[in-house]
Structures are given as structure tokens and as C-alpha cells.
C-alpha positions as CSV (number, residue, x, y, z in Angstrom):
1,X,30.3,-2.5,17.3
2,X,31.7,-6.1,18.1
3,X,28.3,-7.0,19.9
4,X,26.4,-6.3,16.6
5,X,28.4,-8.9,14.8
6,X,26.9,-11.6,17.3
7,X,23.5,-10.8,16.3
8,X,23.8,-11.4,12.4
9,X,20.7,-13.3,12.4
10,X,18.6,-10.3,13.0
11,X,16.6,-8.2,10.6
12,X,18.8,-5.5,8.7
13,X,17.3,-2.3,7.5
14,X,18.5,0.8,5.8
15,X,17.3,4.3,6.3
16,X,18.1,8.0,6.6
17,X,19.0,9.6,10.0
18,X,16.7,12.2,11.0
19,X,17.9,12.9,14.5
20,X,21.2,12.7,16.2
21,X,20.5,14.9,19.2
22,X,20.9,12.3,21.9
23,X,24.3,10.9,23.0
24,X,24.9,7.5,21.5
25,X,21.5,7.4,19.9
26,X,20.1,8.2,16.4
27,X,16.7,8.1,15.1
28,X,16.4,6.4,11.4
29,X,13.4,6.7,9.1
30,X,13.0,3.7,7.0
31,X,10.6,3.7,4.1
32,X,8.9,0.7,2.4
33,X,6.8,0.3,-0.5
34,X,3.5,-1.4,0.0
35,X,1.0,-2.4,-2.8
36,X,-2.5,-1.0,-2.4
37,X,-4.9,-3.9,-2.4
38,X,-7.7,-2.2,-4.6
39,X,-5.8,0.3,-6.6
40,X,-2.7,-2.0,-7.2
41,X,-0.4,1.2,-6.8
42,X,2.6,1.3,-4.8
43,X,2.3,3.6,-1.6
44,X,5.4,4.7,0.5
45,X,5.2,3.8,4.1
46,X,7.8,5.1,6.7
47,X,8.5,4.2,10.2
48,X,11.1,5.7,12.7
49,X,13.5,3.4,14.6
50,X,15.8,4.5,17.6
51,X,19.2,2.7,17.2
52,X,22.3,2.7,19.3
53,X,25.3,4.6,17.9
54,X,28.3,4.0,20.2
55,X,30.6,6.2,18.4
56,X,28.3,9.0,17.5
57,X,29.3,8.4,13.9
58,X,25.6,9.0,12.3
59,X,24.7,12.5,11.4
60,X,21.4,13.9,10.1
61,X,21.1,12.9,6.3
62,X,23.4,9.9,6.4
63,X,22.2,6.7,4.9
64,X,22.8,4.0,7.3
65,X,22.2,0.2,8.0
66,X,20.7,-1.0,11.3
67,X,20.4,-4.5,12.7
68,X,18.1,-5.9,15.4
69,X,19.7,-6.0,18.7
70,X,18.8,-6.7,22.4
71,X,16.8,-4.1,24.1
72,X,19.1,-1.2,25.2
73,X,16.3,1.0,26.7
74,X,12.6,1.5,26.6
75,X,12.5,2.2,22.8
76,X,16.1,1.4,21.4
77,X,16.2,-2.1,19.9
78,X,18.4,-1.5,16.9
79,X,22.1,-1.0,16.6
80,X,23.9,0.8,13.9
81,X,26.0,-1.5,11.5
82,X,27.7,1.1,9.2
83,X,27.3,4.5,7.5
84,X,26.5,3.8,3.9
85,X,26.4,7.3,2.7
86,X,27.4,10.5,4.2
87,X,25.1,13.6,3.9
88,X,26.2,16.5,1.6
């Protein structure tokens, strides 16, 4: 977790953990609202990010904050900062 403090300038996102099957890795689903150019309605878009979780503290359903980080593997470029809400 100390290394994440060094990278404070990176983007920070919040999302819901959708998978914690792998060791020290979680998959976080981040939702954003995008305005439709013609209809002017807001549309929900989502994207999945693979994040490094060194202590395996993120469980499915938890709301977490992730930060941009150096590449840890082929797909893993994010690091968990904190668990904001635990799942029920």
C-alpha cells in the first residue's frame, strides 16, 4: 500500500468489485454517465479494470477506490487505495 501513495498524481476511480477469484487481484466495474449527443439523455456506461490488491481485502460487492499505477502484468495497471463500503 505504501507504493500507491507515491502515485497520487494518477487518476482515481471508484467502483464495485465484481470478481476476487485471483490471488492479489480484483476486477472493479466503474460506471460513468455520458450525455447522448442527439437525445440529450444520460446513458450509463461501464468498464472493468483489473487492480492489484496485495492484502486480498476487496470482496465481491465492495465499493472500492482504485488509482493508476505502474504495469503489474499484462492487464493490471491499477492499485486498490481503500475499501469505501463493505458488501452486505
